[in-house]
Every structure is written in C-alpha cells, then in structure tokens.
N, C-alpha and C positions, 0 to 999 in steps of 0.2 A: 581403731586405726584412724589417724588423721593425716591430712596431706597439706603441705606448705610450699611456699615459694620464697626463696631468698634472692635478693638482688645484689650484684656487686659489679663495680667498674672493672673490666678485664685488665686495664692498665695498672690498677692498684692490687688486685688479687684475682687471678683468673682461675678458671676450671683447671688448667694445667698446673698452676701453683698448688691448688687444693689437692689434686691427685698426687703430685710429687711429695707433698707433706704427709699424705695418708690420712688427712683430716685436720680439723682446726677448731679452736674455740671461736664461736661467732660472737665477737665482742664489738663494742663501740656503738651499739644501737642507742640512740638518744631521742627517741620518739615514744611517747607513752603508749600509743596504740600498738606499735611494733613490739614494744617491750611486753605488752600483755600477750601478744601472739607467741613470743618466746616462752613466756611462762606457761602457756597452754600446751607446748610441745611435750610429747612423751617419748621415752626411749623406744626406738623402732619405727617411729613415724617416718613417712617418706617425705623427701624435700626435693623440689625442683630447683636447680641452680641456674639462675638467669644472669646473663651478661647484659648490663645496662650500657648507657652511653651510646656510642655509634653502632655497636653490634645489635643490641636489642633482640636477644633471642634466648630461649631456654636451651641450654647446652648439655646438661648432665643431671644425673639422679644421685641423691645422697640419702643418708638416714641419720636420725638423731641418735647419737651415741650416749650422750649424758644430758639429763634434764637441767632446767634452769638452776643457776647458782649465781652468787654475786659476781658482777663483771669486774675482773681485776684491773681493768683500764679506767674505771670510773673513780674520779677524785671525790665526788660527792653525789648524793642522791641515791635512789633505790633502783639501780640498773642491774640487769641480769645478762648472762651469756648462756649459751648452750654449746655442746660439742657436737660437731657434725663429722661424718665420715663419707667419703665418696663411694659410690657403688658402681656406676658405669656411665660412660658418655652416651648421649642420645645417638642413635644411628643416623638421625637427621635432625639438626637443630630446628626448633619451631620459633619463627620470628614473631615479633609483636604485631606486625602487619597481618600475618596469618591468624593470630589470636583474635584481633579486632574484627576480622572479616568472617570468622567462623561463627555460625549461629549458636553453637553450643558453648563457645568460649567468650563471646564478646561482652558478657556480663561478669567476667572474672574480676576479682578484687584488683588484679594487676592493671586492668583497664580503668576501673572506677576510682581507685585510690593509688594512682600511679606514683605518688611521691613516697609511699611507704616502702621500706626495705625488707620487711618480713610480712608475708600475706598468707591467709588461708586459701586453700583450693578445695573445692567440693570433690567427692568421690567420682561423680559423673564428669567433672572437668578434668580430673586426673586421668581417667580412662581415655577421654578424647585426646588429651595432650599426648599420651603414649601412642595412640593410634596415628596421629599426625607425625610423630617422631619415628614411626616404624620401629618401636622399641618395646620389648616385653620385659617384665620383671618377675 
C-alpha cells in the first residue's frame, strides 16, 4: 500500500466536483517527476485530495481506481493519467500552515516540493494527517 497527495485548484476542479462525478481521470500532468509518481500508483492506493491556491488544505480522501495509462489529453510526449475515485471528505480539513508547523509533517514532499501536483506521502505522514483531520478509514 502506498499513499499519495494530488493538488488541484478548487476553482478549476474541486473536491465537490470530484464527488459529484464519482471519480475522474487525473490528466494533464506535465512534469516528469509528477508523471513518475503517477506511474508508481497502484490500484487501491490511498490519495489525499489537496485544494491549492487560496484554500491550501487537504480536504478529502480518494483511491486509485485504475493504474497509469496514456494520457488522452497529451498531444505529444510520454504522459500518463490514472483514474481516481472519491472515498470521503475529511471531517476537518488540514491546512498547509498546520502541515508546516507539525513536527511529523513539516518534511512532507508537499512542503519540500511545493510545485509538484502529485506527491508521495509516507505511511507515518498519512497516519498523522488522518489524526489531524479527525478522520478514520
């Protein structure tokens, strides 16, 4: 089991949009490191859904429904997409400020590599994130 975090501007595609659709193809990733993270995702892996922009908070939990396949939105290059499905909203969103100030989370890839849209999360970080969110899975 692996854990991940995906980032999205809520004005472009929010957690509410994701839930309303019942899932989505996570397309449009055009960074090599983020693409490699998509390739490493396995069916059933947990994914934290993060609202970027002005909100800056983890707001929901998802799972990988389909592993990497060629991104249908790519005109050229070796880009991939994965299918994600929503599982549940967090009982309490966890803000970036909380993550940065928490001793167990301040070294998350989200903090160290803030420009990436797809990031790994360690098992210990995942557990702590859920504790802060007051959410069980």
